[in-house]
Phi, psi and omega in degrees: 000146180279144181277177183286349180289340182292135176262006181285123176297142180049054189300320184293316179294317181299312181295326176298314178297316179297321180296315179299320180292317181289339179290338188294325181292306178296326179298312183283346176284339183243338187295331185281345188298328183280354186254003186298319180295316180295321179294318178300319179291321183294324184253007181052049184246159176281164180294327178297317179296317182291331182298339178294339176300325178274316184301316181299321181297316179292321179301309182294320180299318181294313186281331188276329190297312177296322180295313180292331174296319176294321178295323177296320176297320190274318187253354176113128184292322180297317181298314182292320181297309182296319177299320178298320179294326175296318177297320179299316180300314180297317181294321180295318178295315178300314182298321181292340182254004185301141182252007180192172183293320180297314180295319179295319178296320178296318178296321178293324176296317177295323177296319177296320179298315180294315181291334179292343177290335196289304188295311178300321179294321180297315181293321177298314180297315178296324180296333179279340190237349182229126177290147171303129184154203184304319181296316180292326176299316180294314182296311179293329177296318178297318178295320181295319179303312181295322179296316179298316179295320179298314180295317185281325182275350181307306180299322180294312178297318179299320179295318179296313180293321179299315181294325185272321190230347183104168187295326184296333182291345178297329177291335181296328180297329183288327188299307180294327179294313180294320180295315180295315180298315181297318180294315181299311182293321180298324185270332189247335181286146179293154178300153179297337181275353181289142179290133178260208178292136182305131178089351181239012178289160178284116177283145174263118181301147183301324182291337182266350183290147180298140179241027183089174184288136177243113185283349179276115179297320180298316179293324179296316178294322178297321179296316178298319182302314183275329178294318177279356180051057179302317177300321179294318179299313181294315181298315179297316183296316181293315181297313181293319180297314180297319180297314183292318178297324178292316180297319181278350184053045184285341178241094185307134178083359184246008187299313182298314180298320180294322177297317178298316178299317180298316182292314182294312180295321178297319178295317178296321177299315181297316179298316180296314184297328179290342181245351184295139179296323178225082186292141177290331176227103184286095184294325179294316179295323179293318178295331179276004181238073184298332179297317179292319178301319179296318179299316181297317179294318178299314184295318178297318182295312180294329179289337171301316179292313182304313184282333173300319177294314182296324182278324189265325189292316179301311177294330177297313179298323184281316188271312186279311182275332175091026179282145173292159186301318181299320180289326175300318178299319179294321178298314180292333177297330178299321178298316181295314184295314182292317182296324177285323183290333184281344183296315181303304177297335182286337183300308179293331179293326178299317178290327184282318185273331189092159189295313185295316178296319180298312178292326178297317177298317178298319180294320178296316178299319180295315179297318178299317180293322179294320179298321179294334179297334186301304179292343177296341180295347173273189183284075180273150177292158185297327183292332177293320177296319179297320179297320178296320179294326175298316178295320179297331179299333180296302178292333177299328178271321187285314186296311177298326177299312180295318182287328172303312181293322178295319177297317181298318181287329183278342182296135177291154176303131180080004182230024181294325183295312180292327176297317179294322177296318176294326178299314178292324175300318178299321178301311185287329175295322174299320178295320180295316178298320177298320178296318179296317178300317178301315182295320182291322185273315189273314185072235184266343184217156181242127176228170184304325180295316178292329178299319179298321178293320177298317179297322177298320178295319177298316181296319179297316178295323178296319179296320177298316177299320179296321177296319178296328178297326180298336179275357183290137175243165178299140180303145180293159175292144181296148178295148176081000000 
């Protein structure tokens, strides 16, 4: 619950709407995974073709979140959030009616674009109305709980709907959530033009401010072109897409070319952003904010471990230990329940211990749980695996809670949206790196020897994250 220090009108309703909206991205990133076989059969497609349904979603989510975060800063978080929910509704309807893999992948890309509006807009809106401190910890904690549940419950909900109604019905679950979130935020959130907390309002760049009527259509279009930084948006999207496709080797035989495209486009993007009148990603401001950069690197590093567990443990339980699929789902549910349940008790501890101690405890717990995974690689009973997942749930909840608050506190005034977008980008980059590690170590099959190598990779990433935690400092005092 939000405290009395919050100046946000209708705080409980607003945070509820924001939470429902932000849950849509993690929910839709995992709900489709159980339907790939059914989709391939329905469209007589290969598994490689169907895998693009997932790849497109990650591509758009990675590239869109920082850009949409900048748009939320510049044009208003409420406007971007509600528009995103509208895009989600259109994409969900389209996806449920898709007649082929290409059409379904396009609908999933549009769905990723709409859901990517939610988290950066939510953080921007909260940043304008809630000071970093206990209130922001509670608000971000509520959003994190819903996000964790969405990501973890996606496969379970998807399986139930698939069994009862077919794969297309999975899109139906998105419609009431997006509609409810959009209506709540539209009716209860303050207007984007309303004054927020002093020093944390959204600044309007001088280049974007109205200069009176311009009768020249060409000049008007040019102003929109540069104010929205279309070259920067395109450059960032192409560079990130090429990099991710190269890392995932999603286009066989094209990895080297994709790396070259990523490097060239990325360099051109950097040069442009340093000179752009209104950059979509202010590289100078980002370089001048080492606290935010540290948070992003920490979050990406820990997510390598998080996603390695999510990607590797279910097939390990099923193939190596021999658990039935239903029991694997129940075991993984333990991770979701504990990680969501620990957020509430963790909120006061974050204020009491301080950020570095809080993250340090999370890193120690994560390393301990990863070490315990090593002997699980032998013929361990199912309850031992479940117990390890329960222990893993503790750092899964604590570390993102601390880093969420650190990101919120480190964001510059008027730039909370792009900081939140970069934060989500760091999450997905960690997932991509985890996927690459899985492919390099596991290949086509998983056996106990490869499991030991995977655990070693998890332990190494955890140690790197722990070292980065030592560099953490107390969040700066809020501007203004």
